[in-house]
MMTF fields as JSON, N, C-alpha, C and O atoms, coordinates in Angstrom:
{
  "mmtfVersion": "1.0.0",
  "mmtfProducer": "UNKNOWN",
  "numBonds": 235,
  "numAtoms": 236,
  "numGroups": 59,
  "numChains": 1,
  "numModels": 1,
  "chainsPerModel": [1],
  "groupsPerChain": [59],
  "chainIdList": ["A"],
  "bondAtomList": [4, 2, 8, 6, 12, 10, 16, 14, 20, 18, 24, 22, 28, 26, 32, 30, 36, 34, 40, 38, 44, 42, 48, 46, 52, 50, 56, 54, 60, 58, 64, 62, 68, 66, 72, 70, 76, 74, 80, 78, 84, 82, 88, 86, 92, 90, 96, 94, 100, 98, 104, 102, 108, 106, 112, 110, 116, 114, 120, 118, 124, 122, 128, 126, 132, 130, 136, 134, 140, 138, 144, 142, 148, 146, 152, 150, 156, 154, 160, 158, 164, 162, 168, 166, 172, 170, 176, 174, 180, 178, 184, 182, 188, 186, 192, 190, 196, 194, 200, 198, 204, 202, 208, 206, 212, 210, 216, 214, 220, 218, 224, 222, 228, 226, 232, 230],
  "bondOrderList": [1, 1, 1, 1, 1, 1, 1, 1, 1, 1, 1, 1, 1, 1, 1, 1, 1, 1, 1, 1, 1, 1, 1, 1, 1, 1, 1, 1, 1, 1, 1, 1, 1, 1, 1, 1, 1, 1, 1, 1, 1, 1, 1, 1, 1, 1, 1, 1, 1, 1, 1, 1, 1, 1, 1, 1, 1, 1],
  "groupList": [{"groupName": "MET", "atomNameList": ["N", "CA", "C", "O"], "elementList": ["N", "C", "C", "O"], "formalChargeList": [0, 0, 0, 0], "bondAtomList": [1, 0, 2, 1, 3, 2], "bondOrderList": [1, 1, 2], "singleLetterCode": "M", "chemCompType": "L-PEPTIDE LINKING"}, {"groupName": "ASN", "atomNameList": ["N", "CA", "C", "O"], "elementList": ["N", "C", "C", "O"], "formalChargeList": [0, 0, 0, 0], "bondAtomList": [1, 0, 2, 1, 3, 2], "bondOrderList": [1, 1, 2], "singleLetterCode": "N", "chemCompType": "L-PEPTIDE LINKING"}, {"groupName": "GLU", "atomNameList": ["N", "CA", "C", "O"], "elementList": ["N", "C", "C", "O"], "formalChargeList": [0, 0, 0, 0], "bondAtomList": [1, 0, 2, 1, 3, 2], "bondOrderList": [1, 1, 2], "singleLetterCode": "E", "chemCompType": "L-PEPTIDE LINKING"}, {"groupName": "VAL", "atomNameList": ["N", "CA", "C", "O"], "elementList": ["N", "C", "C", "O"], "formalChargeList": [0, 0, 0, 0], "bondAtomList": [1, 0, 2, 1, 3, 2], "bondOrderList": [1, 1, 2], "singleLetterCode": "V", "chemCompType": "L-PEPTIDE LINKING"}, {"groupName": "THR", "atomNameList": ["N", "CA", "C", "O"], "elementList": ["N", "C", "C", "O"], "formalChargeList": [0, 0, 0, 0], "bondAtomList": [1, 0, 2, 1, 3, 2], "bondOrderList": [1, 1, 2], "singleLetterCode": "T", "chemCompType": "L-PEPTIDE LINKING"}, {"groupName": "LYS", "atomNameList": ["N", "CA", "C", "O"], "elementList": ["N", "C", "C", "O"], "formalChargeList": [0, 0, 0, 0], "bondAtomList": [1, 0, 2, 1, 3, 2], "bondOrderList": [1, 1, 2], "singleLetterCode": "K", "chemCompType": "L-PEPTIDE LINKING"}, {"groupName": "ILE", "atomNameList": ["N", "CA", "C", "O"], "elementList": ["N", "C", "C", "O"], "formalChargeList": [0, 0, 0, 0], "bondAtomList": [1, 0, 2, 1, 3, 2], "bondOrderList": [1, 1, 2], "singleLetterCode": "I", "chemCompType": "L-PEPTIDE LINKING"}, {"groupName": "PHE", "atomNameList": ["N", "CA", "C", "O"], "elementList": ["N", "C", "C", "O"], "formalChargeList": [0, 0, 0, 0], "bondAtomList": [1, 0, 2, 1, 3, 2], "bondOrderList": [1, 1, 2], "singleLetterCode": "F", "chemCompType": "L-PEPTIDE LINKING"}, {"groupName": "LEU", "atomNameList": ["N", "CA", "C", "O"], "elementList": ["N", "C", "C", "O"], "formalChargeList": [0, 0, 0, 0], "bondAtomList": [1, 0, 2, 1, 3, 2], "bondOrderList": [1, 1, 2], "singleLetterCode": "L", "chemCompType": "L-PEPTIDE LINKING"}, {"groupName": "SER", "atomNameList": ["N", "CA", "C", "O"], "elementList": ["N", "C", "C", "O"], "formalChargeList": [0, 0, 0, 0], "bondAtomList": [1, 0, 2, 1, 3, 2], "bondOrderList": [1, 1, 2], "singleLetterCode": "S", "chemCompType": "L-PEPTIDE LINKING"}, {"groupName": "ASP", "atomNameList": ["N", "CA", "C", "O"], "elementList": ["N", "C", "C", "O"], "formalChargeList": [0, 0, 0, 0], "bondAtomList": [1, 0, 2, 1, 3, 2], "bondOrderList": [1, 1, 2], "singleLetterCode": "D", "chemCompType": "L-PEPTIDE LINKING"}, {"groupName": "ALA", "atomNameList": ["N", "CA", "C", "O"], "elementList": ["N", "C", "C", "O"], "formalChargeList": [0, 0, 0, 0], "bondAtomList": [1, 0, 2, 1, 3, 2], "bondOrderList": [1, 1, 2], "singleLetterCode": "A", "chemCompType": "L-PEPTIDE LINKING"}, {"groupName": "TYR", "atomNameList": ["N", "CA", "C", "O"], "elementList": ["N", "C", "C", "O"], "formalChargeList": [0, 0, 0, 0], "bondAtomList": [1, 0, 2, 1, 3, 2], "bondOrderList": [1, 1, 2], "singleLetterCode": "Y", "chemCompType": "L-PEPTIDE LINKING"}, {"groupName": "CYS", "atomNameList": ["N", "CA", "C", "O"], "elementList": ["N", "C", "C", "O"], "formalChargeList": [0, 0, 0, 0], "bondAtomList": [1, 0, 2, 1, 3, 2], "bondOrderList": [1, 1, 2], "singleLetterCode": "C", "chemCompType": "L-PEPTIDE LINKING"}],
  "groupTypeList": [0, 1, 1, 2, 3, 4, 5, 3, 6, 2, 5, 7, 5, 2, 3, 5, 1, 6, 8, 5, 1, 7, 9, 1, 5, 10, 2, 11, 6, 2, 12, 8, 3, 1, 2, 4, 5, 8, 9, 5, 2, 10, 13, 9, 4, 11, 12, 10, 6, 6, 0, 5, 6, 2, 9, 6, 2, 2, 2],
  "groupIdList": [1, 2, 3, 4, 5, 6, 7, 8, 9, 10, 11, 12, 13, 14, 15, 16, 17, 18, 19, 20, 21, 22, 23, 24, 25, 26, 27, 28, 29, 30, 31, 32, 33, 34, 35, 36, 37, 38, 39, 40, 41, 42, 43, 44, 45, 46, 47, 48, 49, 50, 51, 52, 53, 54, 55, 56, 57, 58, 59],
  "secStructList": [7, 7, 6, 6, 2, 2, 2, 2, 2, 2, 2, 2, 2, 2, 2, 2, 2, 2, 2, 2, 6, 1, 1, 1, 2, 2, 2, 2, 2, 2, 2, 2, 2, 2, 2, 2, 6, 7, 7, 6, 6, 6, 6, 6, 6, 6, 6, 2, 2, 2, 2, 2, 6, 6, 6, 6, 6, 7, 7],
  "xCoordList": [-46.076, -45.988, -46.733, -46.654, -47.513, -48.126, -47.25, -46.391, -47.498, -46.428, -45.572, -44.366, -47.326, -46.589, -46.069, -45.826, -45.909, -45.624, -44.165, -43.247, -44.136, -42.401, -41.781, -40.555, -42.648, -41.991, -41.653, -40.516, -42.505, -42.508, -40.989, -40.204, -40.803, -39.878, -38.265, -37.452, -38.326, -37.351, -36.987, -36.143, -38.242, -37.616, -37.037, -36.099, -37.802, -36.927, -35.677, -34.834, -35.415, -34.018, -32.998, -31.86, -33.058, -32.715, -32.509, -31.334, -33.469, -33.577, -32.155, -31.13, -32.914, -32.027, -30.282, -29.349, -30.062, -29.073, -28.079, -27.059, -28.667, -28.463, -28.244, -27.092, -29.078, -29.49, -27.711, -27.156, -27.442, -26.553, -25.305, -24.304, -24.996, -23.97, -24.019, -23.345, -25.008, -24.398, -23.775, -23.655, -23.41, -22.679, -23.229, -22.685, -24.651, -25.501, -27.072, -27.464, -27.761, -29.177, -29.892, -31.088, -29.282, -29.655, -28.966, -29.739, -27.841, -28.064, -28.991, -29.795, -28.699, -29.547, -30.909, -31.467, -31.711, -33.101, -32.65, -32.509, -32.545, -31.703, -32.13, -32.92, -31.465, -31.515, -32.687, -33.026, -33.799, -35.258, -35.458, -35.491, -35.708, -36.619, -36.698, -37.611, -34.858, -34.333, -35.312, -36.281, -34.981, -36.044, -37.41, -38.399, -37.308, -39.157, -39.933, -41.145, -39.567, -40.064, -41.309, -42.404, -40.641, -42.07, -40.926, -39.745, -42.045, -41.158, -40.652, -41.099, -39.582, -38.577, -39.108, -38.293, -40.12, -40.816, -41.119, -40.974, -41.627, -42.254, -41.702, -42.216, -40.041, -38.895, -37.736, -36.703, -38.463, -37.665, -38.327, -37.968, -39.193, -40.7, -39.754, -39.283, -39.798, -39.645, -37.977, -37.382, -37.436, -35.91, -36.309, -36.47, -36.494, -36.994, -37.551, -37.481, -37.949, -39.201, -38.106, -38.088, -37.181, -37.224, -35.702, -35.378, -34.849, -33.782, -34.194, -33.205, -35.573, -35.898, -36.163, -36.098, -36.495, -37.03, -36.306, -36.783, -35.373, -35.381, -35.419, -35.789, -35.15, -35.708, -37.362, -37.661, -38.307, -39.926, -39.847, -40.949, -39.194, -38.837, -38.804, -39.872, -37.769, -37.718, -38.378, -37.832, -39.62, -40.513, -41.462, -42.356],
  "yCoordList": [26.256, 24.483, 23.911, 24.255, 22.924, 21.994, 21.11, 20.575, 20.918, 20.308, 19.1, 18.856, 18.059, 16.903, 16.434, 15.286, 17.912, 17.705, 17.835, 17.062, 18.799, 19.229, 18.277, 18.225, 17.348, 15.828, 14.953, 14.546, 14.8, 13.933, 14.02, 13.096, 16.301, 16.82, 15.878, 15.179, 16.21, 15.709, 14.349, 14.071, 13.695, 12.396, 11.852, 11.059, 12.446, 12.319, 12.94, 12.552, 13.891, 14.284, 13.488, 13.631, 12.83, 11.624, 10.932, 10.73, 10.396, 9.042, 9.723, 9.236, 10.935, 11.316, 11.23, 10.799, 11.593, 11.413, 9.753, 9.244, 9.561, 7.382, 7.657, 7.406, 8.153, 8.066, 7.957, 7.169, 9.341, 9.741, 9.077, 9.518, 8.234, 7.07, 6.296, 5.358, 6.159, 5.047, 5.443, 6.599, 4.378, 5.23, 5.793, 6.593, 5.199, 5.52, 5.547, 5.368, 5.826, 5.638, 4.316, 4.186, 3.531, 2.111, 1.277, 0.376, 1.166, 1.321, 1.515, 0.731, 2.886, 3.254, 2.986, 2.981, 2.705, 2.075, 0.613, 0.74, -0.327, -2.01, -1.694, -2.316, -0.797, -0.035, -0.269, -1.29, 0.53, 1.199, -0.075, -0.505, -1.463, -2.726, -3.409, -3.887, -3.232, -4.626, -4.019, -4.676, -2.504, -2.225, -2.245, -2.799, -1.692, -1.538, -2.524, -2.373, -3.589, -4.532, -3.769, -4.078, -3.002, -2.557, -2.773, -3.105, -2.336, -2.612, -1.548, -0.401, -2.0, -1.531, -0.405, 0.465, -0.265, 1.196, 2.026, 3.247, 1.299, 2.596, 2.708, 3.208, 2.152, 2.898, 4.062, 4.696, 3.894, 4.627, 5.723, 6.566, 5.519, 7.257, 8.073, 9.203, 7.051, 7.781, 7.823, 8.311, 7.548, 7.874, 9.128, 9.888, 9.383, 10.857, 12.355, 13.571, 11.415, 12.656, 13.062, 14.166, 11.885, 11.979, 13.081, 13.993, 12.864, 13.433, 14.83, 15.481, 15.423, 16.482, 17.594, 18.804, 16.978, 17.181, 18.888, 19.576, 19.194, 20.384, 21.276, 22.424, 21.02, 22.041, 22.43, 23.587, 21.646, 21.614, 22.458, 22.969, 22.696, 23.153, 24.348, 24.96, 24.921, 26.335, 27.006, 27.998, 26.495, 26.948, 27.599, 27.914],
  "zCoordList": [2.589, 2.063, 3.223, 4.402, 2.657, 3.936, 4.325, 3.624, 5.66, 6.382, 6.143, 6.174, 5.747, 5.201, 3.92, 3.546, 3.137, 1.599, 1.983, 1.708, 2.571, 3.318, 3.904, 3.994, 4.402, 5.138, 3.604, 3.367, 2.891, 1.675, 0.846, 0.634, 0.237, -0.081, 0.623, 0.018, 1.868, 3.112, 2.035, 1.182, 2.693, 2.411, 0.864, 0.783, -0.42, -1.704, -1.71, -2.519, -0.889, -0.852, -0.008, -0.453, 0.89, 1.411, 0.454, 0.149, -0.261, -1.004, -2.62, -3.095, -2.867, -4.358, -3.48, -4.156, -2.255, -2.193, -1.945, -2.41, -1.386, -1.887, -3.22, -3.576, -4.191, -5.417, -6.472, -7.237, -5.823, -6.629, -5.965, -6.529, -5.036, -5.557, -5.923, -5.497, -7.15, -7.986, -9.317, -9.72, -9.923, -11.18, -12.312, -13.074, -12.396, -13.304, -12.686, -11.533, -13.852, -13.85, -14.07, -13.813, -14.455, -14.038, -13.094, -12.769, -12.496, -11.368, -10.33, -9.826, -10.062, -9.336, -9.31, -8.213, -10.579, -11.11, -9.899, -8.683, -10.476, -10.221, -8.335, -7.624, -8.078, -5.985, -6.044, -5.447, -6.758, -5.927, -6.018, -4.865, -7.25, -7.817, -6.51, -5.836, -6.338, -5.085, -3.978, -3.597, -3.373, -2.141, -2.634, -2.155, -3.451, -3.181, -4.008, -3.856, -4.925, -5.044, -6.286, -6.758, -6.363, -7.758, -8.763, -8.665, -10.115, -11.58, -12.024, -11.995, -12.494, -13.237, -13.937, -14.244, -14.204, -15.024, -13.878, -13.936, -12.599, -11.865, -10.983, -9.983, -11.025, -10.138, -11.399, -11.186, -12.472, -13.489, -12.841, -12.019, -13.33, -13.033, -11.401, -11.27, -10.548, -8.933, -9.167, -8.205, -9.879, -10.423, -10.483, -9.528, -11.789, -12.65, -11.503, -11.325, -11.141, -10.287, -9.015, -8.47, -8.667, -7.029, -7.597, -6.836, -9.003, -8.65, -9.516, -9.851, -9.955, -10.215, -8.975, -9.188, -7.544, -6.693, -6.208, -5.305, -6.862, -5.884, -6.982, -6.734, -8.005, -9.205, -9.021, -9.316, -8.612, -8.036, -6.733, -6.533, -6.042, -4.938, -5.399, -5.399, -5.842, -6.308, -7.499, -7.984, -8.053, -8.305, -7.918, -8.703]
}
């Protein structure tokens, strides 16, 4: 796998560990909105991708 892609996946894993600490998806998305200043829709999409990152890596 490309070194840059590997770095991005590792960052996603770090973010995933942060997001797991929230009691539900909505709280985690609000955190992403506050941290990134992106829309709730964008953060919801990002959340879904980040939470699936391990299954993507296994394929």
